gemmi code that builds the backbone of each chain (N, CA, C; Angstrom):
import gemmi

chains = {
    "A": [
        ("MET", (-4.829, -16.781, -6.895), (-5.962, -16.555, -5.985), (-7.275, -16.639, -6.748)),
        ("ALA", (-8.250, -17.221, -6.108), (-9.564, -17.364, -6.741), (-10.180, -15.993, -7.025)),
        ("ASP", (-10.908, -15.888, -8.097), (-11.595, -14.651, -8.435), (-12.789, -14.464, -7.493)),
        ("PRO", (-12.764, -13.416, -6.658), (-13.833, -13.263, -5.666), (-15.224, -13.225, -6.290)),
        ("GLU", (-15.349, -12.541, -7.416), (-16.659, -12.410, -8.057), (-17.197, -13.795, -8.469)),
        ("ALA", (-16.331, -14.597, -9.081), (-16.770, -15.923, -9.536), (-17.065, -16.841, -8.358)),
        ("VAL", (-16.185, -16.815, -7.358), (-16.412, -17.650, -6.175), (-17.702, -17.228, -5.476)),
        ("GLY", (-17.875, -15.922, -5.334), (-19.050, -15.411, -4.642), (-20.348, -15.809, -5.323)),
        ("ARG", (-20.370, -15.693, -6.632), (-21.617, -16.032, -7.349), (-21.883, -17.533, -7.329)),
        ("ALA", (-20.822, -18.331, -7.430), (-20.995, -19.791, -7.334), (-21.484, -20.169, -5.937)),
        ("PHE", (-20.943, -19.496, -4.936), (-21.400, -19.737, -3.568), (-22.890, -19.435, -3.433)),
        ("LEU", (-23.321, -18.305, -3.970), (-24.733, -17.923, -3.830), (-25.652, -18.922, -4.536)),
        ("ASP", (-25.234, -19.381, -5.717), (-26.040, -20.399, -6.404), (-26.218, -21.624, -5.513)),
        ("TYR", (-25.112, -22.057, -4.929), (-25.137, -23.255, -4.084), (-25.942, -22.995, -2.815)),
        ("PHE", (-25.658, -21.865, -2.176), (-26.309, -21.556, -0.896), (-27.827, -21.445, -1.064)),
        ("TYR", (-28.261, -20.604, -1.983), (-29.709, -20.367, -2.091), (-30.432, -21.563, -2.707)),
        ("GLY", (-29.710, -22.370, -3.490), (-30.310, -23.607, -3.980), (-30.696, -24.521, -2.819)),
        ("LEU", (-29.795, -24.679, -1.868), (-30.092, -25.489, -0.685), (-31.047, -24.769, 0.264)),
        ("PHE", (-30.876, -23.451, 0.400), (-31.764, -22.684, 1.283), (-33.216, -22.854, 0.850)),
        ("ALA", (-33.430, -22.958, -0.452), (-34.794, -23.015, -0.984), (-35.502, -24.312, -0.615)),
        ("THR", (-34.755, -25.406, -0.547), (-35.436, -26.697, -0.441), (-34.878, -27.634, 0.621)),
        ("ASN", (-33.622, -27.401, 1.078), (-32.982, -28.384, 1.963), (-31.951, -27.682, 2.847)),
        ("ARG", (-32.470, -26.893, 3.801), (-31.553, -26.044, 4.563), (-30.589, -26.848, 5.444)),
        ("ALA", (-30.974, -28.069, 5.843), (-30.036, -28.904, 6.602), (-28.784, -29.204, 5.784)),
        ("GLY", (-28.929, -29.181, 4.471), (-27.795, -29.453, 3.587), (-26.742, -28.373, 3.570)),
        ("LEU", (-27.023, -27.248, 4.239), (-26.055, -26.149, 4.293), (-24.957, -26.375, 5.326)),
        ("ALA", (-25.047, -27.460, 6.094), (-24.144, -27.659, 7.238), (-22.671, -27.551, 6.865)),
        ("SER", (-22.296, -28.089, 5.719), (-20.874, -28.128, 5.377), (-20.298, -26.746, 5.123)),
        ("LEU", (-21.151, -25.747, 4.979), (-20.672, -24.384, 4.719), (-20.270, -23.656, 5.992)),
        ("TYR", (-20.666, -24.184, 7.140), (-20.382, -23.529, 8.418), (-19.422, -24.382, 9.237)),
        ("GLN", (-18.673, -23.715, 10.125), (-17.818, -24.442, 11.063), (-18.115, -23.940, 12.481)),
        ("ASP", (-17.361, -24.440, 13.455), (-17.730, -24.150, 14.837), (-17.565, -22.684, 15.224)),
        ("SER", (-16.716, -21.961, 14.511), (-16.544, -20.543, 14.830), (-17.466, -19.642, 14.006)),
        ("SER", (-18.258, -20.227, 13.127), (-19.128, -19.411, 12.270), (-20.194, -18.700, 13.093)),
        ("LEU", (-20.530, -17.494, 12.657), (-21.537, -16.676, 13.346), (-22.694, -16.385, 12.396)),
        ("LEU", (-23.910, -16.533, 12.914), (-25.118, -16.121, 12.192), (-25.885, -15.145, 13.065)),
        ("THR", (-26.246, -13.999, 12.489), (-27.206, -13.119, 13.150), (-28.423, -13.056, 12.242)),
        ("PHE", (-29.538, -13.612, 12.730), (-30.742, -13.749, 11.918), (-31.858, -12.939, 12.568)),
        ("GLU", (-32.232, -11.851, 11.933), (-33.240, -10.960, 12.510), (-32.872, -10.570, 13.940)),
        ("GLY", (-31.592, -10.334, 14.162), (-31.120, -9.853, 15.452), (-30.764, -10.949, 16.444)),
        ("ALA", (-31.168, -12.186, 16.167), (-30.845, -13.294, 17.069), (-29.511, -13.910, 16.656)),
        ("LYS", (-28.661, -14.186, 17.656), (-27.292, -14.619, 17.379), (-27.118, -16.112, 17.592)),
        ("PHE", (-26.420, -16.738, 16.658), (-26.137, -18.165, 16.717), (-24.678, -18.386, 16.365)),
        ("GLN", (-24.013, -19.297, 17.075), (-22.623, -19.624, 16.750), (-22.466, -21.119, 16.568)),
        ("GLY", (-21.732, -21.499, 15.530), (-21.386, -22.900, 15.330), (-22.325, -23.598, 14.364)),
        ("GLN", (-21.746, -24.559, 13.650), (-22.492, -25.283, 12.619), (-23.830, -25.825, 13.144)),
        ("GLN", (-23.780, -26.478, 14.308), (-24.984, -27.141, 14.791), (-26.095, -26.141, 15.118)),
        ("ASN", (-25.752, -25.080, 15.834), (-26.760, -24.084, 16.211), (-27.307, -23.363, 14.984)),
        ("ILE", (-26.429, -23.075, 14.048), (-26.857, -22.347, 12.853), (-27.793, -23.206, 12.007)),
        ("ILE", (-27.430, -24.464, 11.825), (-28.284, -25.332, 10.995), (-29.619, -25.596, 11.682)),
        ("GLN", (-29.579, -25.707, 13.011), (-30.857, -25.878, 13.716), (-31.773, -24.677, 13.469)),
        ("LYS", (-31.193, -23.474, 13.525), (-31.997, -22.277, 13.276), (-32.543, -22.284, 11.847)),
        ("LEU", (-31.650, -22.551, 10.900), (-32.074, -22.477, 9.496), (-33.087, -23.576, 9.155)),
        ("SER", (-33.007, -24.681, 9.876), (-33.888, -25.815, 9.562), (-35.270, -25.670, 10.161)),
        ("THR", (-35.423, -24.756, 11.103), (-36.713, -24.645, 11.799), (-37.396, -23.328, 11.494)),
        ("MET", (-37.171, -22.815, 10.306), (-37.863, -21.591, 9.918), (-39.320, -21.921, 9.590)),
        ("PRO", (-40.203, -20.903, 9.631), (-41.642, -21.179, 9.528), (-42.119, -21.481, 8.108)),
        ("PHE", (-41.235, -21.909, 7.259), (-41.670, -22.358, 5.928), (-40.749, -23.494, 5.511)),
        ("GLN", (-41.245, -24.350, 4.643), (-40.394, -25.425, 4.130), (-39.726, -24.974, 2.838)),
        ("LYS", (-40.471, -24.936, 1.771), (-39.890, -24.508, 0.505), (-40.048, -23.009, 0.334)),
        ("VAL", (-39.028, -22.394, -0.221), (-39.055, -20.945, -0.427), (-38.275, -20.641, -1.709)),
        ("ALA", (-38.836, -19.779, -2.524), (-38.087, -19.307, -3.692), (-37.307, -18.066, -3.292)),
        ("VAL", (-36.091, -17.947, -3.788), (-35.232, -16.814, -3.461), (-34.900, -16.056, -4.746)),
        ("GLN", (-35.254, -14.802, -4.746), (-34.910, -13.941, -5.886), (-33.831, -12.959, -5.447)),
        ("ARG", (-32.693, -12.971, -6.147), (-31.631, -11.996, -5.857), (-31.836, -10.764, -6.714)),
        ("ASP", (-31.989, -9.615, -6.077), (-32.157, -8.371, -6.835), (-30.813, -7.695, -7.085)),
        ("THR", (-29.961, -7.634, -6.058), (-28.619, -7.075, -6.226), (-27.610, -7.984, -5.538)),
        ("VAL", (-26.441, -8.116, -6.123), (-25.336, -8.884, -5.540), (-24.069, -8.054, -5.673)),
        ("ASP", (-23.447, -7.726, -4.556), (-22.179, -6.988, -4.560), (-21.126, -7.830, -3.860)),
        ("ILE", (-19.964, -7.940, -4.480), (-18.908, -8.813, -3.973), (-17.604, -8.025, -3.903)),
        ("GLN", (-16.898, -8.164, -2.798), (-15.580, -7.527, -2.642), (-14.597, -8.530, -2.057)),
        ("PRO", (-13.327, -8.465, -2.459), (-12.317, -9.230, -1.739), (-12.124, -8.642, -0.349)),
        ("SER", (-11.879, -9.516, 0.619), (-11.614, -9.097, 1.994), (-10.173, -9.476, 2.332)),
        ("ILE", (-9.801, -9.331, 3.579), (-8.420, -9.646, 3.948), (-8.176, -11.148, 3.957)),
        ("SER", (-6.923, -11.531, 3.814), (-6.481, -12.931, 3.938), (-7.227, -13.864, 2.996)),
        ("GLY", (-7.569, -13.370, 1.817), (-8.246, -14.221, 0.845), (-9.729, -14.371, 1.070)),
        ("GLY", (-10.270, -13.627, 2.004), (-11.700, -13.682, 2.275), (-12.516, -12.974, 1.198)),
        ("ILE", (-13.822, -13.217, 1.223), (-14.736, -12.624, 0.255), (-15.971, -12.133, 0.988)),
        ("LEU", (-16.327, -10.873, 0.732), (-17.546, -10.311, 1.287), (-18.618, -10.307, 0.205)),
        ("ILE", (-19.820, -10.763, 0.573), (-20.938, -10.809, -0.364), (-22.133, -10.121, 0.283)),
        ("PHE", (-22.747, -9.229, -0.465), (-23.851, -8.414, 0.054), (-25.010, -8.567, -0.929)),
        ("VAL", (-26.116, -9.107, -0.445), (-27.245, -9.461, -1.309), (-28.489, -8.709, -0.846)),
        ("THR", (-29.255, -8.198, -1.786), (-30.632, -7.810, -1.478), (-31.538, -8.611, -2.404)),
        ("GLY", (-32.723, -8.952, -1.914), (-33.610, -9.758, -2.742), (-34.938, -9.991, -2.063)),
        ("LYS", (-35.616, -11.048, -2.543), (-36.951, -11.365, -2.034), (-37.067, -12.856, -1.766)),
        ("LEU", (-37.681, -13.185, -0.627), (-38.057, -14.563, -0.324), (-39.532, -14.732, -0.651)),
        ("MET", (-39.846, -15.836, -1.310), (-41.246, -16.150, -1.593), (-41.559, -17.537, -1.059)),
        ("PRO", (-41.951, -17.601, 0.241), (-42.272, -18.907, 0.824), (-43.452, -19.547, 0.083)),
        ("GLU", (-43.376, -20.854, -0.075), (-44.439, -21.587, -0.762), (-45.773, -21.315, -0.086)),
        ("GLY", (-46.772, -20.963, -0.875), (-48.105, -20.734, -0.330), (-48.343, -19.303, 0.104)),
        ("GLU", (-47.295, -18.480, 0.116), (-47.459, -17.072, 0.497), (-47.596, -16.228, -0.770)),
        ("VAL", (-48.392, -15.191, -0.677), (-48.610, -14.323, -1.836), (-47.599, -13.180, -1.850)),
        ("GLN", (-47.338, -12.638, -0.676), (-46.510, -11.440, -0.558), (-45.034, -11.812, -0.403)),
        ("PRO", (-44.172, -11.378, -1.315), (-42.747, -11.660, -1.119), (-42.193, -10.866, 0.061)),
        ("LEU", (-41.151, -11.407, 0.695), (-40.487, -10.769, 1.831), (-39.149, -10.234, 1.359)),
        ("LYS", (-38.972, -8.920, 1.418), (-37.685, -8.356, 1.029), (-36.639, -8.657, 2.107)),
        ("PHE", (-35.414, -8.926, 1.671), (-34.363, -9.208, 2.640), (-33.037, -8.623, 2.168)),
        ("SER", (-32.125, -8.463, 3.128), (-30.725, -8.158, 2.843), (-29.889, -9.177, 3.593)),
        ("GLN", (-28.763, -9.580, 3.008), (-27.914, -10.580, 3.658), (-26.457, -10.320, 3.313)),
        ("THR", (-25.618, -10.436, 4.320), (-24.176, -10.292, 4.134), (-23.481, -11.591, 4.530)),
        ("PHE", (-22.607, -12.073, 3.675), (-21.775, -13.243, 3.977), (-20.316, -12.829, 3.978)),
        ("HIS", (-19.544, -13.393, 4.899), (-18.095, -13.307, 4.826), (-17.582, -14.731, 4.683)),
        ("LEU", (-16.887, -14.988, 3.573), (-16.326, -16.315, 3.325), (-14.826, -16.272, 3.549)),
        ("MET", (-14.280, -17.356, 4.091), (-12.831, -17.480, 4.212), (-12.387, -18.783, 3.571)),
        ("PRO", (-11.206, -18.743, 2.933), (-10.721, -19.966, 2.294), (-10.279, -20.990, 3.328)),
        ("THR", (-10.418, -22.253, 2.981), (-9.950, -23.347, 3.838), (-8.660, -23.922, 3.252)),
        ("PRO", (-7.914, -24.688, 4.048), (-6.687, -25.305, 3.527), (-6.951, -26.215, 2.319)),
        ("SER", (-8.180, -26.703, 2.195), (-8.491, -27.626, 1.094), (-9.058, -26.892, -0.121)),
        ("ASN", (-8.732, -25.594, -0.226), (-9.155, -24.812, -1.385), (-10.658, -24.670, -1.511)),
        ("SER", (-11.352, -24.797, -0.399), (-12.772, -24.538, -0.391), (-13.010, -23.252, 0.412)),
        ("PHE", (-14.243, -22.922, 0.669), (-14.562, -21.741, 1.465), (-15.585, -22.102, 2.526)),
        ("VAL", (-15.481, -21.456, 3.688), (-16.515, -21.593, 4.709), (-17.104, -20.220, 4.995)),
        ("VAL", (-18.336, -20.232, 5.503), (-18.998, -18.996, 5.912), (-18.571, -18.688, 7.334)),
        ("THR", (-17.778, -17.641, 7.519), (-17.400, -17.259, 8.881), (-18.439, -16.321, 9.489)),
        ("ASN", (-19.096, -15.541, 8.640), (-20.090, -14.568, 9.124), (-21.293, -14.561, 8.193)),
        ("ASP", (-22.479, -14.539, 8.778), (-23.735, -14.535, 8.022), (-24.676, -13.617, 8.783)),
        ("LEU", (-25.123, -12.569, 8.120), (-26.028, -11.604, 8.761), (-27.248, -11.429, 7.868)),
        ("PHE", (-28.438, -11.650, 8.422), (-29.671, -11.673, 7.641), (-30.705, -10.748, 8.263)),
        ("ARG", (-31.346, -9.956, 7.417), (-32.431, -9.083, 7.875), (-33.545, -9.037, 6.845)),
        ("LEU", (-34.775, -9.126, 7.319), (-35.915, -8.783, 6.484), (-36.057, -7.268, 6.483)),
        ("ASN", (-36.431, -6.725, 5.332), (-36.613, -5.268, 5.212), (-38.090, -4.972, 5.112)),
        ("TYR", (-38.683, -4.748, 6.217), (-40.130, -4.518, 6.247), (-40.479, -3.197, 5.611)),
        ("GLY", (-41.714, -3.156, 5.163), (-42.336, -1.887, 4.803), (-41.953, -1.300, 3.511)),
    ],
    "B": [
        ("MET", (-8.804, -7.131, 23.745), (-9.387, -6.805, 22.440), (-10.625, -5.927, 22.626)),
        ("ALA", (-10.782, -4.979, 21.743), (-11.924, -4.071, 21.824), (-13.231, -4.847, 21.668)),
        ("ASP", (-14.264, -4.404, 22.352), (-15.582, -5.016, 22.230), (-16.180, -4.641, 20.880)),
        ("PRO", (-16.406, -5.616, 19.996), (-16.884, -5.291, 18.648), (-18.185, -4.488, 18.650)),
        ("GLU", (-19.088, -4.849, 19.538), (-20.390, -4.170, 19.585), (-20.207, -2.678, 19.922)),
        ("ALA", (-19.373, -2.397, 20.929), (-19.155, -1.006, 21.331), (-18.410, -0.230, 20.256)),
        ("VAL", (-17.375, -0.859, 19.692), (-16.622, -0.186, 18.629), (-17.525, 0.080, 17.426)),
        ("GLY", (-18.308, -0.920, 17.076), (-19.174, -0.788, 15.904), (-20.186, 0.328, 16.058)),
        ("ARG", (-20.787, 0.403, 17.228), (-21.809, 1.444, 17.427), (-21.177, 2.837, 17.488)),
        ("ALA", (-20.010, 2.934, 18.110), (-19.309, 4.224, 18.135), (-18.905, 4.633, 16.718)),
        ("PHE", (-18.467, 3.652, 15.934), (-18.134, 3.934, 14.538), (-19.347, 4.482, 13.795)),
        ("LEU", (-20.497, 3.837, 13.967), (-21.688, 4.279, 13.232), (-22.104, 5.691, 13.637)),
        ("ASP", (-22.013, 5.997, 14.928), (-22.325, 7.366, 15.366), (-21.433, 8.369, 14.636)),
        ("TYR", (-20.151, 8.049, 14.599), (-19.183, 8.950, 13.962), (-19.420, 9.013, 12.454)),
        ("PHE", (-19.567, 7.850, 11.845), (-19.711, 7.791, 10.387), (-20.964, 8.537, 9.930)),
        ("TYR", (-22.110, 8.203, 10.485), (-23.347, 8.799, 9.987), (-23.475, 10.270, 10.402)),
        ("GLY", (-22.814, 10.635, 11.495), (-22.776, 12.053, 11.853), (-22.115, 12.869, 10.761)),
        ("LEU", (-20.973, 12.383, 10.270), (-20.283, 13.077, 9.178), (-21.009, 12.878, 7.845)),
        ("PHE", (-21.542, 11.697, 7.627), (-22.264, 11.428, 6.379), (-23.422, 12.408, 6.209)),
        ("ALA", (-24.043, 12.768, 7.318), (-25.223, 13.622, 7.264), (-24.903, 15.038, 6.805)),
        ("THR", (-23.713, 15.532, 7.181), (-23.478, 16.966, 6.976), (-22.131, 17.306, 6.354)),
        ("ASN", (-21.152, 16.375, 6.399), (-19.796, 16.732, 5.978), (-19.062, 15.482, 5.491)),
        ("ARG", (-19.493, 14.991, 4.313), (-18.985, 13.691, 3.867), (-17.486, 13.722, 3.562)),
        ("ALA", (-16.959, 14.884, 3.197), (-15.510, 14.979, 2.977), (-14.738, 14.649, 4.261)),
        ("GLY", (-15.366, 14.872, 5.402), (-14.736, 14.594, 6.684), (-14.556, 13.121, 6.987)),
        ("LEU", (-15.101, 12.256, 6.123), (-14.970, 10.811, 6.328), (-13.626, 10.266, 5.850)),
        ("ALA", (-12.795, 11.129, 5.253), (-11.567, 10.664, 4.592), (-10.678, 9.824, 5.502)),
        ("SER", (-10.563, 10.215, 6.762), (-9.625, 9.517, 7.645), (-10.053, 8.084, 7.930)),
        ("LEU", (-11.297, 7.739, 7.597), (-11.777, 6.377, 7.856), (-11.383, 5.394, 6.766)),
        ("TYR", (-10.917, 5.916, 5.623), (-10.564, 5.041, 4.494), (-9.062, 5.122, 4.234)),
        ("GLN", (-8.514, 4.062, 3.645), (-7.120, 4.080, 3.227), (-7.044, 3.648, 1.758)),
        ("ASP", (-5.834, 3.529, 1.237), (-5.703, 3.318, -0.206), (-6.220, 1.963, -0.669)),
        ("SER", (-6.274, 0.992, 0.224), (-6.788, -0.319, -0.175), (-8.283, -0.473, 0.090)),
        ("SER", (-8.910, 0.566, 0.662), (-10.332, 0.468, 0.992), (-11.185, 0.350, -0.270)),
        ("LEU", (-12.263, -0.416, -0.154), (-13.179, -0.628, -1.276), (-14.570, -0.130, -0.915)),
        ("LEU", (-15.177, 0.595, -1.853), (-16.579, 1.005, -1.726), (-17.335, 0.499, -2.938)),
        ("THR", (-18.449, -0.187, -2.708), (-19.382, -0.480, -3.795), (-20.666, 0.249, -3.460)),
        ("PHE", (-21.009, 1.246, -4.284), (-22.141, 2.120, -4.006), (-23.153, 1.973, -5.135)),
        ("GLU", (-24.274, 1.361, -4.839), (-25.278, 1.094, -5.872), (-24.645, 0.384, -7.071)),
        ("GLY", (-23.741, -0.523, -6.794), (-23.140, -1.345, -7.839), (-21.884, -0.761, -8.461)),
        ("ALA", (-21.618, 0.522, -8.225), (-20.415, 1.152, -8.791), (-19.258, 0.986, -7.811)),
        ("LYS", (-18.072, 0.624, -8.344), (-16.944, 0.283, -7.493), (-15.910, 1.397, -7.434)),
        ("PHE", (-15.431, 1.655, -6.232), (-14.425, 2.685, -5.988), (-13.360, 2.109, -5.054)),
        ("GLN", (-12.099, 2.438, -5.333), (-11.023, 1.992, -4.441), (-10.160, 3.168, -4.038)),
        ("GLY", (-9.810, 3.214, -2.747), (-8.876, 4.211, -2.246), (-9.584, 5.425, -1.664)),
        ("GLN", (-8.908, 5.993, -0.670), (-9.478, 7.123, 0.057), (-9.968, 8.224, -0.876)),
        ("GLN", (-9.124, 8.593, -1.839), (-9.447, 9.744, -2.673), (-10.684, 9.486, -3.534)),
        ("ASN", (-10.733, 8.324, -4.186), (-11.875, 8.006, -5.044), (-13.158, 7.848, -4.236)),
        ("ILE", (-13.032, 7.254, -3.074), (-14.222, 7.032, -2.246), (-14.779, 8.356, -1.753)),
        ("ILE", (-13.903, 9.233, -1.281), (-14.394, 10.515, -0.763), (-14.964, 11.371, -1.889)),
        ("GLN", (-14.337, 11.282, -3.065), (-14.903, 12.026, -4.188), (-16.328, 11.562, -4.477)),
        ("LYS", (-16.539, 10.245, -4.446), (-17.896, 9.715, -4.687), (-18.850, 10.191, -3.602)),
        ("LEU", (-18.428, 10.055, -2.359), (-19.340, 10.406, -1.256), (-19.631, 11.904, -1.214)),
        ("SER", (-18.672, 12.694, -1.694), (-18.835, 14.153, -1.620), (-19.701, 14.713, -2.736)),
        ("THR", (-19.939, 13.904, -3.756), (-20.673, 14.425, -4.916), (-22.018, 13.735, -5.079)),
        ("MET", (-22.602, 13.332, -3.979), (-23.930, 12.745, -4.059), (-24.953, 13.842, -4.303)),
        ("PRO", (-26.138, 13.476, -4.805), (-27.103, 14.499, -5.244), (-27.852, 15.182, -4.106)),
        ("PHE", (-27.291, 15.150, -2.920), (-27.901, 15.918, -1.832), (-26.775, 16.419, -0.947)),
        ("GLN", (-27.000, 17.517, -0.257), (-26.004, 18.020, 0.681), (-26.254, 17.429, 2.075)),
        ("LYS", (-27.282, 17.938, 2.732), (-27.585, 17.425, 4.067), (-28.582, 16.276, 3.965)),
        ("VAL", (-28.386, 15.297, 4.800), (-29.275, 14.133, 4.801), (-29.371, 13.617, 6.236)),
        ("ALA", (-30.590, 13.314, 6.656), (-30.755, 12.657, 7.951), (-30.697, 11.148, 7.744)),
        ("VAL", (-30.045, 10.454, 8.676), (-29.897, 9.002, 8.571), (-30.576, 8.352, 9.775)),
        ("GLN", (-31.526, 7.506, 9.497), (-32.190, 6.750, 10.555), (-31.755, 5.298, 10.473)),
        ("ARG", (-31.171, 4.772, 11.566), (-30.803, 3.357, 11.589), (-31.971, 2.545, 12.141)),
        ("ASP", (-32.468, 1.603, 11.355), (-33.563, 0.751, 11.830), (-33.031, -0.513, 12.504)),
        ("THR", (-32.028, -1.137, 11.895), (-31.410, -2.318, 12.513), (-29.893, -2.196, 12.396)),
        ("VAL", (-29.193, -2.644, 13.414), (-27.727, -2.689, 13.418), (-27.293, -4.048, 13.935)),
        ("ASP", (-26.567, -4.789, 13.127), (-26.038, -6.092, 13.541), (-24.526, -6.048, 13.426)),
        ("ILE", (-23.843, -6.511, 14.468), (-22.379, -6.425, 14.534), (-21.825, -7.800, 14.886)),
        ("GLN", (-20.790, -8.214, 14.175), (-20.101, -9.472, 14.487), (-18.594, -9.238, 14.466)),
        ("PRO", (-17.859, -9.949, 15.327), (-16.402, -9.952, 15.169), (-16.035, -10.714, 13.904)),
        ("SER", (-15.005, -10.237, 13.229), (-14.490, -10.898, 12.037), (-13.087, -11.422, 12.341)),
        ("ILE", (-12.373, -11.905, 11.348), (-11.043, -12.447, 11.605), (-10.037, -11.339, 11.880)),
        ("SER", (-8.961, -11.672, 12.558), (-7.825, -10.763, 12.784), (-8.241, -9.461, 13.456)),
        ("GLY", (-9.242, -9.541, 14.338), (-9.658, -8.348, 15.058), (-10.582, -7.442, 14.278)),
        ("GLY", (-11.017, -7.887, 13.119), (-11.938, -7.096, 12.309), (-13.345, -7.105, 12.879)),
        ("ILE", (-14.162, -6.195, 12.377), (-15.544, -6.068, 12.823), (-16.435, -5.896, 11.597)),
        ("LEU", (-17.488, -6.710, 11.528), (-18.487, -6.579, 10.473), (-19.708, -5.868, 11.027)),
        ("ILE", (-20.199, -4.885, 10.279), (-21.373, -4.118, 10.691), (-22.369, -4.121, 9.545)),
        ("PHE", (-23.602, -4.423, 9.868), (-24.658, -4.574, 8.857), (-25.820, -3.696, 9.314)),
        ("VAL", (-26.155, -2.710, 8.502), (-27.145, -1.701, 8.880), (-28.291, -1.700, 7.876)),
        ("THR", (-29.505, -1.591, 8.362), (-30.610, -1.206, 7.486), (-31.211, 0.064, 8.062)),
        ("GLY", (-31.712, 0.937, 7.191), (-32.260, 2.184, 7.687), (-32.845, 3.021, 6.567)),
        ("LYS", (-32.961, 4.311, 6.860), (-33.581, 5.237, 5.913), (-32.748, 6.509, 5.809)),
        ("LEU", (-32.567, 6.976, 4.573), (-31.971, 8.285, 4.308), (-33.097, 9.273, 4.043)),
        ("MET", (-32.987, 10.434, 4.643), (-33.968, 11.490, 4.395), (-33.236, 12.745, 3.949)),
        ("PRO", (-32.960, 12.863, 2.624), (-32.264, 14.051, 2.130), (-33.088, 15.305, 2.413)),
        ("GLU", (-32.381, 16.372, 2.746), (-33.034, 17.647, 3.045), (-33.909, 18.066, 1.865)),
        ("GLY", (-35.152, 18.393, 2.150), (-36.051, 18.850, 1.111), (-36.831, 17.745, 0.427)),
        ("GLU", (-36.491, 16.496, 0.713), (-37.224, 15.371, 0.132), (-38.296, 14.908, 1.119)),
        ("VAL", (-39.418, 14.455, 0.569), (-40.505, 14.002, 1.432), (-40.387, 12.503, 1.711)),
        ("GLN", (-40.009, 11.759, 0.694), (-40.010, 10.305, 0.773), (-38.647, 9.801, 1.275)),
        ("PRO", (-38.611, 9.084, 2.400), (-37.330, 8.517, 2.822), (-36.882, 7.410, 1.866)),
        ("LEU", (-35.560, 7.223, 1.773), (-34.966, 6.192, 0.922), (-34.459, 5.075, 1.819)),
        ("LYS", (-35.016, 3.878, 1.674), (-34.528, 2.755, 2.476), (-33.171, 2.303, 1.952)),
        ("PHE", (-32.297, 1.939, 2.854), (-30.974, 1.472, 2.427), (-30.493, 0.322, 3.311)),
        ("SER", (-29.531, -0.420, 2.788), (-28.771, -1.398, 3.561), (-27.303, -1.098, 3.336)),
        ("GLN", (-26.483, -1.310, 4.361), (-25.054, -1.022, 4.230), (-24.255, -1.986, 5.088)),
        ("THR", (-23.171, -2.471, 4.523), (-22.256, -3.358, 5.244), (-20.883, -2.699, 5.316)),
        ("PHE", (-20.311, -2.674, 6.506), (-18.941, -2.190, 6.708), (-18.084, -3.331, 7.242)),
        ("HIS", (-16.845, -3.380, 6.774), (-15.842, -4.236, 7.407), (-14.744, -3.314, 7.919)),
        ("LEU", (-14.533, -3.332, 9.218), (-13.493, -2.507, 9.849), (-12.319, -3.402, 10.220)),
        ("MET", (-11.113, -2.855, 10.080), (-9.929, -3.566, 10.559), (-9.142, -2.644, 11.480)),
        ("PRO", (-8.549, -3.234, 12.538), (-7.777, -2.406, 13.466), (-6.482, -1.922, 12.819)),
        ("THR", (-6.030, -0.757, 13.248), (-4.755, -0.213, 12.786), (-3.725, -0.359, 13.903)),
        ("PRO", (-2.439, -0.230, 13.575), (-1.407, -0.326, 14.623), (-1.596, 0.720, 15.722)),
        ("SER", (-2.275, 1.813, 15.411), (-2.449, 2.877, 16.406), (-3.750, 2.726, 17.193)),
        ("ASN", (-4.258, 1.489, 17.261), (-5.460, 1.215, 18.053), (-6.700, 1.934, 17.546)),
        ("SER", (-6.690, 2.280, 16.271), (-7.888, 2.832, 15.657), (-8.433, 1.784, 14.677)),
        ("PHE", (-9.430, 2.158, 13.899), (-9.988, 1.249, 12.908), (-10.127, 1.986, 11.580)),
        ("VAL", (-9.937, 1.243, 10.500), (-10.227, 1.798, 9.177), (-11.291, 0.935, 8.511)),
        ("VAL", (-11.987, 1.560, 7.556), (-12.989, 0.850, 6.767), (-12.266, 0.181, 5.595)),
        ("THR", (-12.187, -1.144, 5.619), (-11.580, -1.837, 4.482), (-12.612, -2.129, 3.404)),
        ("ASN", (-13.864, -2.316, 3.814), (-14.932, -2.639, 2.868), (-16.198, -1.889, 3.240)),
        ("ASP", (-16.848, -1.316, 2.221), (-18.077, -0.548, 2.412), (-18.974, -0.884, 1.238)),
        ("LEU", (-20.143, -1.437, 1.539), (-21.082, -1.828, 0.476), (-22.431, -1.196, 0.782)),
        ("PHE", (-22.969, -0.447, -0.174), (-24.175, 0.342, 0.058), (-25.199, 0.062, -1.035)),
        ("ARG", (-26.438, -0.140, -0.614), (-27.530, -0.333, -1.568), (-28.794, 0.359, -1.084)),
        ("LEU", (-29.456, 1.031, -1.996), (-30.816, 1.471, -1.731), (-31.751, 0.289, -1.969)),
        ("ASN", (-32.771, 0.184, -1.142), (-33.744, -0.904, -1.281), (-35.040, -0.329, -1.818)),
        ("TYR", (-35.157, -0.344, -3.089), (-36.342, 0.255, -3.715), (-37.574, -0.575, -3.425)),
        ("GLY", (-38.701, 0.100, -3.550), (-40.001, -0.579, -3.568), (-40.494, -1.023, -2.250)),
    ],
}
model = gemmi.Model(1)
for chain_id, residues in chains.items():
    chain = gemmi.Chain(chain_id)
    for i, (resn, *xyz) in enumerate(residues, 1):
        res = gemmi.Residue()
        res.name, res.seqid = resn, gemmi.SeqId(i, " ")
        for name, pos in zip(("N", "CA", "C"), xyz):
            atom = gemmi.Atom()
            atom.name, atom.element = name, gemmi.Element(name[0])
            atom.pos, atom.b_iso = gemmi.Position(*pos), 0.0
            res.add_atom(atom)
        chain.add_residue(res)
    model.add_chain(chain)
structure = gemmi.Structure()
structure.add_model(model)
structure.setup_entities()
């Protein structure tokens, strides 16, 4: 079985690398049953999720991870819990955020995001 | 199948009610395979988790939930993602926190916490 910690950290490198500059490129990480809750708004399925992620009010954004916690879940799944800061290009004030991912293994030894929950932490 | 949103919110009422005043009473929510990551420190199993929760540096604490996001997970599981504030008795400054729970159904139509990840959000 894959090491959850290693898989989780590799996933985050890949995810936030694309999130920073090319959010449409995240499509392969989601499937039709994937769920995203973004600031309380719910989206299901690769197409809806990528549309949401692609139309955020900034283009380039730097992502700083402050804490990363990873646990194995059932059936080979991996839970990832991140706190950090978004720094959209041209903005002075970083935006604190928390994000939870649930990854599940695929038959082809890859992982998909089954659950994605994102919140900005104001104040 | 149970409504994840209703189950999740009922769970949070129960969990934070006990967390506020009687953390030892949370024992029945965890089992031997349950995982807790608390401020980066890892604990496994009912006994270790309750010992950690029971020896926190405050007795009574008020818990304010600012955001609650709930998604169904695989195999009847439920993911719960909370942001909020802890207000330990006698402290003036609230502590912002984020917490993720993964619940799984039991054969007796109840739920246990398989995964619990907790972080304070400083600054």
